C-alpha positions as CSV (number, residue, x, y, z in Angstrom):
1,X,-44.9,-206.8,168.2
2,X,-44.9,-207.4,172.0
3,X,-48.2,-209.8,172.6
4,X,-50.2,-208.5,174.8
5,X,-51.0,-210.9,177.5
6,X,-53.5,-210.4,180.7
7,X,-53.1,-211.4,184.2
8,X,-55.8,-213.7,186.2
9,X,-56.9,-213.2,190.0
10,X,-60.3,-213.2,191.6
11,X,-64.2,-212.4,192.7
12,X,-67.6,-212.7,193.9
13,X,-70.9,-214.5,194.7
14,X,-74.4,-215.6,195.3
15,X,-75.3,-219.0,197.2
16,X,-77.0,-221.6,195.0
17,X,-79.9,-221.9,197.5
18,X,-80.6,-217.9,197.7
19,X,-80.2,-217.9,194.4
20,X,-83.0,-220.0,193.5
21,X,-85.3,-219.0,195.9
22,X,-85.0,-215.4,194.5
23,X,-85.4,-217.0,190.7
24,X,-88.5,-219.0,192.0
25,X,-89.9,-215.6,193.5
26,X,-89.8,-214.1,190.4
27,X,-91.4,-217.0,188.4
28,X,-94.4,-216.5,190.6
29,X,-94.9,-213.0,191.0
30,X,-95.7,-210.0,188.6
31,X,-94.5,-207.5,191.2
32,X,-91.2,-209.6,191.6
33,X,-88.8,-209.2,194.1
34,X,-87.5,-205.8,193.3
35,X,-89.7,-202.6,192.9
36,X,-88.4,-199.4,191.2
37,X,-87.9,-199.2,186.8
38,X,-84.0,-200.1,186.8
39,X,-85.7,-203.2,189.2
40,X,-88.3,-204.5,186.9
41,X,-85.4,-204.8,184.2
42,X,-83.5,-206.6,186.9
43,X,-86.6,-208.6,187.6
44,X,-87.1,-209.3,183.6
45,X,-83.0,-210.3,183.2
46,X,-83.4,-212.8,185.8
47,X,-86.7,-214.4,184.1
48,X,-84.7,-214.6,181.3
49,X,-81.6,-215.9,183.2
50,X,-84.2,-218.7,184.2
51,X,-85.5,-219.7,180.9
52,X,-81.7,-220.1,179.7
53,X,-81.1,-222.2,182.6
54,X,-83.8,-224.7,182.1
55,X,-83.3,-224.6,178.6
56,X,-79.6,-225.8,178.7
57,X,-80.4,-228.1,181.9
58,X,-83.0,-230.2,179.1
59,X,-80.8,-229.7,176.1
60,X,-77.2,-229.5,176.9
61,X,-75.6,-233.1,175.6
62,X,-74.2,-234.1,179.1
63,X,-76.3,-234.1,181.8
64,X,-75.1,-231.1,184.8
65,X,-76.5,-230.8,188.3
66,X,-78.0,-227.8,189.1
67,X,-75.6,-227.1,191.4
68,X,-72.7,-227.3,188.2
69,X,-75.3,-224.9,186.5
70,X,-75.3,-222.4,188.7
71,X,-71.6,-222.7,189.6
72,X,-70.7,-222.2,186.0
73,X,-72.9,-218.7,186.1
74,X,-71.1,-217.7,188.9
75,X,-67.8,-217.7,187.3
76,X,-69.1,-216.7,184.0
77,X,-70.5,-213.3,185.7
78,X,-67.5,-212.6,187.8
79,X,-64.9,-213.5,184.9
80,X,-66.3,-211.3,182.8
81,X,-65.6,-208.2,184.9
82,X,-62.1,-207.6,184.1
83,X,-59.2,-210.3,183.2
84,X,-58.7,-209.7,186.8
85,X,-61.6,-211.2,188.4
86,X,-62.5,-214.8,189.2
87,X,-64.4,-216.7,191.2
88,X,-62.9,-220.1,193.3
89,X,-65.7,-222.6,194.9
90,X,-64.7,-225.5,196.9
91,X,-61.5,-227.7,196.1
92,X,-60.7,-224.4,194.3
93,X,-60.2,-222.8,197.5
94,X,-57.4,-224.2,198.9
95,X,-54.7,-223.7,196.1
96,X,-55.4,-219.7,196.0
97,X,-55.5,-219.1,199.7
98,X,-51.5,-219.9,200.1
99,X,-51.0,-216.8,197.7
100,X,-51.4,-214.2,199.9
101,X,-47.5,-213.6,200.6
102,X,-46.4,-211.9,197.2
103,X,-43.6,-214.8,196.7
104,X,-42.2,-215.8,193.6
105,X,-43.8,-219.3,192.8
106,X,-40.7,-221.9,191.9
107,X,-40.8,-225.5,191.6
108,X,-39.0,-227.7,191.9
109,X,-37.6,-227.9,188.1
110,X,-36.0,-224.5,188.4
111,X,-38.5,-221.9,187.2
112,X,-41.1,-219.4,188.2
113,X,-44.4,-218.5,186.4
114,X,-47.6,-216.4,186.9
115,X,-50.5,-216.7,185.0
116,X,-51.3,-213.9,182.2
117,X,-55.1,-214.2,180.8
118,X,-56.1,-217.8,180.8
119,X,-52.5,-219.5,180.8
120,X,-49.9,-220.0,182.5
121,X,-46.8,-218.6,181.4
122,X,-42.9,-219.0,182.0
123,X,-41.6,-215.8,183.7
124,X,-37.8,-216.6,184.6
125,X,-35.8,-219.8,184.6
126,X,-33.1,-220.8,186.8
127,X,-29.4,-221.9,185.4
128,X,-27.9,-224.9,186.8
129,X,-31.4,-226.7,187.1
130,X,-33.1,-229.1,185.0
131,X,-35.5,-226.6,183.4
132,X,-32.6,-224.4,182.4
133,X,-31.2,-227.9,181.1
134,X,-34.1,-228.6,178.9
135,X,-33.8,-225.5,176.9
136,X,-37.3,-224.3,178.6
137,X,-36.8,-219.9,178.6
138,X,-39.4,-216.8,179.6
139,X,-42.4,-216.4,177.4
140,X,-43.0,-220.4,177.0
141,X,-46.4,-221.4,178.0
142,X,-47.4,-224.3,180.5
143,X,-50.1,-226.6,178.8
144,X,-50.3,-229.3,181.2
145,X,-48.5,-231.4,184.1
146,X,-48.6,-234.3,183.8
147,X,-51.2,-235.1,181.2
148,X,-53.7,-232.4,183.7
149,X,-54.5,-229.4,181.8
150,X,-53.7,-226.2,183.6
151,X,-55.9,-224.0,181.6
152,X,-58.1,-223.5,184.6
153,X,-55.8,-223.5,187.3
154,X,-54.5,-220.9,189.7
155,X,-50.5,-220.7,189.8
156,X,-50.0,-221.8,193.4
157,X,-52.2,-225.1,192.1
158,X,-49.7,-225.1,189.1
159,X,-46.8,-225.0,191.5
160,X,-48.2,-228.0,193.6
161,X,-48.5,-230.0,190.4
162,X,-44.8,-229.6,189.4
163,X,-43.4,-230.1,193.5
164,X,-42.7,-233.3,194.5
165,X,-40.3,-235.4,196.4
166,X,-36.4,-234.5,194.8
167,X,-35.5,-237.1,192.6
168,X,-38.3,-237.9,191.3
169,X,-39.6,-236.9,187.8
170,X,-42.6,-234.4,186.6
171,X,-44.0,-234.6,183.2
172,X,-44.3,-230.8,181.6
173,X,-46.3,-230.0,178.0
174,X,-45.0,-226.5,177.1
175,X,-45.7,-224.5,174.0
176,X,-42.5,-222.4,172.6
177,X,-42.7,-218.8,172.6
178,X,-41.7,-219.1,168.7
179,X,-42.9,-222.9,168.5
180,X,-45.1,-224.0,166.3
181,X,-46.4,-227.2,168.4
182,X,-45.8,-228.4,172.0
183,X,-43.1,-230.0,173.5
184,X,-43.4,-232.8,176.2
185,X,-40.1,-232.7,178.8
186,X,-39.7,-235.1,181.5
187,X,-37.9,-233.5,184.4
188,X,-36.0,-234.2,187.2
189,X,-37.5,-232.4,190.6
190,X,-34.3,-230.6,192.2
191,X,-33.8,-228.9,195.7
192,X,-34.2,-225.0,194.3
193,X,-32.8,-221.8,196.2
194,X,-32.9,-218.7,194.3
195,X,-32.7,-215.4,196.1
196,X,-35.0,-212.1,195.0
197,X,-32.7,-210.0,194.9
198,X,-29.1,-210.3,193.0
199,X,-26.0,-208.3,193.0
200,X,-23.0,-208.8,190.6
201,X,-20.2,-207.2,190.2
202,X,-19.9,-206.1,186.4
203,X,-17.0,-204.2,185.6
204,X,-14.7,-201.7,187.7
205,X,-16.9,-199.3,187.0
206,X,-20.9,-200.9,186.8
207,X,-22.4,-202.7,188.9
208,X,-25.5,-204.9,188.5
209,X,-29.2,-205.5,190.4
210,X,-31.9,-208.2,189.8
211,X,-35.0,-207.5,191.5
212,X,-36.9,-210.9,190.7
213,X,-39.5,-210.0,192.5
214,X,-41.0,-207.5,195.8
215,X,-41.5,-208.7,199.1
216,X,-40.5,-207.9,202.4
217,X,-37.2,-209.3,201.9
218,X,-36.5,-207.8,198.6
219,X,-36.5,-204.0,200.7
220,X,-33.6,-205.2,202.8
221,X,-31.2,-206.7,200.5
222,X,-32.0,-204.1,198.0
223,X,-30.3,-201.4,200.2
224,X,-27.5,-203.3,201.0
225,X,-26.5,-204.1,197.5
226,X,-27.2,-200.4,196.7
227,X,-24.9,-199.1,199.5
228,X,-22.4,-201.7,197.9
229,X,-22.5,-199.5,194.8
230,X,-21.5,-196.3,197.0
231,X,-19.0,-198.1,198.7
232,X,-17.5,-199.6,195.2
233,X,-17.9,-195.8,193.9
234,X,-19.8,-197.2,190.9
235,X,-20.2,-194.4,187.6
236,X,-23.3,-197.0,186.7
237,X,-25.8,-199.1,187.8
238,X,-28.1,-201.6,186.1
239,X,-31.2,-202.2,187.8
240,X,-33.1,-205.5,185.9
241,X,-36.5,-205.5,186.4
242,X,-37.1,-208.2,183.2
243,X,-39.4,-210.9,184.1
244,X,-40.3,-210.0,186.9
245,X,-44.1,-210.2,187.6
246,X,-44.8,-208.0,190.3
247,X,-45.3,-208.6,194.2
248,X,-46.1,-206.3,197.2
249,X,-46.8,-202.7,196.5
250,X,-45.8,-201.6,199.7
251,X,-42.4,-203.7,199.3
252,X,-41.9,-201.3,196.0
253,X,-42.8,-197.9,197.7
254,X,-40.1,-199.0,200.2
255,X,-37.9,-199.6,197.5
256,X,-38.3,-196.6,196.0
257,X,-37.9,-194.1,199.0
258,X,-33.8,-195.7,198.5
259,X,-33.7,-194.5,194.8
260,X,-36.0,-191.2,194.8
261,X,-35.1,-189.2,198.2
262,X,-37.8,-188.1,200.6
263,X,-41.0,-186.8,200.2
264,X,-41.7,-187.9,196.9
265,X,-45.5,-188.7,195.7
266,X,-45.0,-192.5,194.1
267,X,-48.1,-194.2,194.1
268,X,-52.1,-192.7,193.7
269,X,-54.6,-195.6,194.4
270,X,-58.3,-194.8,193.2
271,X,-61.0,-197.2,194.3
272,X,-64.9,-196.2,193.8
273,X,-65.3,-193.9,196.3
274,X,-61.4,-193.0,197.8
275,X,-58.4,-191.9,196.6
276,X,-55.1,-192.6,198.9
277,X,-51.6,-191.3,198.1
278,X,-48.4,-192.8,198.6
279,X,-45.2,-190.3,199.5
280,X,-41.7,-191.4,200.2
281,X,-40.8,-191.0,204.0
282,X,-39.0,-188.0,205.0
283,X,-35.6,-188.2,205.9
284,X,-34.5,-191.5,203.9
285,X,-31.0,-192.6,203.1
286,X,-30.3,-192.7,199.9
287,X,-27.4,-194.9,198.9
288,X,-26.7,-193.6,195.5
289,X,-26.7,-189.5,196.6
290,X,-22.9,-188.6,196.7
291,X,-21.0,-188.1,199.9
292,X,-18.6,-185.9,198.5
293,X,-19.2,-182.3,196.7
294,X,-16.6,-183.5,194.2
295,X,-18.4,-186.8,193.5
296,X,-21.1,-187.7,191.0
297,X,-24.1,-190.2,191.4
298,X,-23.8,-192.8,189.4
299,X,-25.7,-193.1,186.1
300,X,-28.5,-195.9,186.2
301,X,-30.6,-198.0,183.8
302,X,-33.3,-200.1,184.4
303,X,-34.1,-203.2,182.1
304,X,-37.6,-204.0,181.4
305,X,-39.8,-206.1,179.3
306,X,-43.4,-207.1,178.3
307,X,-43.3,-209.2,181.4
308,X,-42.3,-206.7,183.4
309,X,-45.6,-206.1,185.6
310,X,-47.5,-204.7,188.1
311,X,-44.9,-203.4,191.3
312,X,-41.9,-203.4,189.0
313,X,-43.8,-201.2,186.5
314,X,-44.6,-199.1,189.3
315,X,-40.7,-198.5,189.8
316,X,-39.8,-198.5,186.3
317,X,-42.7,-195.7,186.2
318,X,-41.2,-193.5,189.1
319,X,-37.7,-193.5,188.3
320,X,-38.5,-192.7,184.5
321,X,-41.3,-189.9,186.0
322,X,-38.0,-188.1,188.3
323,X,-35.4,-188.7,186.1
324,X,-33.5,-191.1,188.2
325,X,-33.1,-193.8,185.6
326,X,-33.3,-194.6,181.6
327,X,-35.4,-197.0,180.6
328,X,-34.1,-199.6,178.0
329,X,-35.6,-202.8,176.5
330,X,-39.5,-203.1,175.2
331,X,-42.9,-201.6,176.9
332,X,-44.4,-203.4,180.0
333,X,-46.6,-205.6,180.5
334,X,-49.5,-202.9,181.8
335,X,-51.1,-204.0,184.9
336,X,-52.3,-201.6,187.5
337,X,-55.1,-202.6,189.2
338,X,-55.7,-203.5,193.6
339,X,-57.5,-206.8,194.0
340,X,-59.6,-207.9,197.4
341,X,-59.7,-211.2,198.2
342,X,-63.3,-212.1,200.3
343,X,-64.1,-215.0,201.8
344,X,-68.1,-214.7,200.8
345,X,-69.7,-216.2,203.7
346,X,-67.4,-214.4,206.4
347,X,-67.1,-211.3,204.8
348,X,-64.6,-209.6,207.0
349,X,-62.4,-212.8,207.9
350,X,-59.2,-213.5,206.3
351,X,-59.7,-216.3,203.9
352,X,-58.7,-220.3,205.2
353,X,-57.9,-223.6,203.6
354,X,-61.9,-223.8,204.8
355,X,-62.9,-221.1,202.8
356,X,-65.6,-222.3,200.3
357,X,-66.6,-219.2,198.5
358,X,-63.9,-217.1,197.3
359,X,-64.1,-213.6,195.7
360,X,-61.2,-212.1,194.3
361,X,-62.5,-208.4,193.1
362,X,-61.0,-205.6,191.2
363,X,-61.2,-202.6,193.8
364,X,-58.9,-199.9,193.2
365,X,-56.2,-198.9,190.0
366,X,-53.2,-197.5,190.9
367,X,-51.9,-194.2,189.4
368,X,-48.0,-193.2,188.7
369,X,-47.0,-189.5,189.9
370,X,-48.1,-187.9,186.5
371,X,-51.2,-189.8,186.6
372,X,-50.9,-192.0,184.0
373,X,-52.5,-195.2,184.5
374,X,-50.4,-198.0,182.9
375,X,-53.2,-200.7,182.7
376,X,-53.2,-202.1,179.1
377,X,-50.3,-199.4,178.2
378,X,-47.6,-200.3,179.9
379,X,-44.5,-197.8,180.8
380,X,-42.5,-197.4,177.5
381,X,-38.7,-197.4,177.3
382,X,-36.3,-194.5,176.7
383,X,-34.5,-196.1,174.5
384,X,-36.6,-199.8,172.9
385,X,-34.5,-202.4,172.3
386,X,-36.1,-205.9,171.7
387,X,-34.0,-209.2,172.0
388,X,-33.0,-211.3,169.0
389,X,-36.2,-214.1,168.2
390,X,-33.9,-216.9,168.6
391,X,-33.2,-215.4,172.3
392,X,-32.9,-218.3,175.2
393,X,-33.0,-217.2,178.9
394,X,-29.8,-218.3,179.7
395,X,-28.3,-215.9,177.7
396,X,-29.2,-213.0,180.0
397,X,-26.3,-210.8,180.7
398,X,-24.1,-212.8,177.5
399,X,-23.1,-210.9,174.2
400,X,-26.8,-212.3,173.0
401,X,-28.2,-210.2,175.5
402,X,-29.0,-206.8,173.2
403,X,-30.8,-204.9,175.6
404,X,-28.1,-205.7,178.2
405,X,-25.4,-205.0,176.3
406,X,-27.8,-201.3,175.3
407,X,-27.5,-200.7,178.9
408,X,-23.4,-200.6,179.0
409,X,-22.9,-199.4,175.8
410,X,-25.4,-196.5,177.2
411,X,-23.5,-196.2,180.9
412,X,-20.2,-196.2,178.8
413,X,-20.9,-193.1,176.6
414,X,-19.2,-190.0,177.8
């Protein structure tokens, strides 16, 4: 069974002084701040809030300042909306602001991570670096770094703890995917160089493209990889989206133009009061289309797993919908929402390192061409293949990689 994990992102706020004055107004007025039946109900709830606030302040075992309690209340209001909404206050903001480039989080030990629900998961481990040598693998959970819990930290904050001077060590407490107890790893920091798209020539007839994430750089690299497939006259292609946590929707839309052709609906984004449709541009060059009448396009297989999420689900879902590829693996994660980042004190301005209150709010959901909302449902494979329980990340593309072997078998079938 696949563990259902859920992502985390961000959301909204009220200033402490405004909220305090607002609550005082409710306590001293029969009418309150609001009018009308629904507003009276909110009046009553705010009075209940102040009663709870007073009891907590008077009775909680540790003394908390009014500011601390109000911050906790605001965070609770936001995080209760959905798994992807959250509020960052003060020093928490700095580590989040740099997360607007859709880059993968690759630290100095050779791994990439993402937040799923309340935990930090390893999504990929790169061969030859410290993490791989230590036996860390995708699906493992990072509990702490140098003794500091990462439970409440944003991915960028976690990366900042991992990064350091080359040659120095960093300590990670990790709960293995199938381990009963966590283990501490002391790893040496190294210079890491990883491409978002990797092309491999597997055989005379089959090519392989690994897409680690979707960024602006991914599009060009994917295009030239597809051109290479055509130049080499490959009859089969494997596109590997396993452990791909997503990235830029703009990038995946551009990438799909090379695969599904011109003028195709690939995505529909639905907000509270708007619908936005995305189609591939007209006249786009599709490298996989045959140039000769006697030439067949290559058979395409897409590998997916439970860590394929967001933008990678958009690609997989479209390739399945338009019958461009056969999906092999296990059901994807299921994340299809759009978040906006808001500087609460300066609405309409881009958040900066000086932002004090940062809100990440879910503003829309996106749907596949057939109307499917993949949130919590994911994209199902055409051929379900699970990895063995003892499978390790360094065994990708080997005989122990059941999904990869199934793809090869499918492509070689006449």
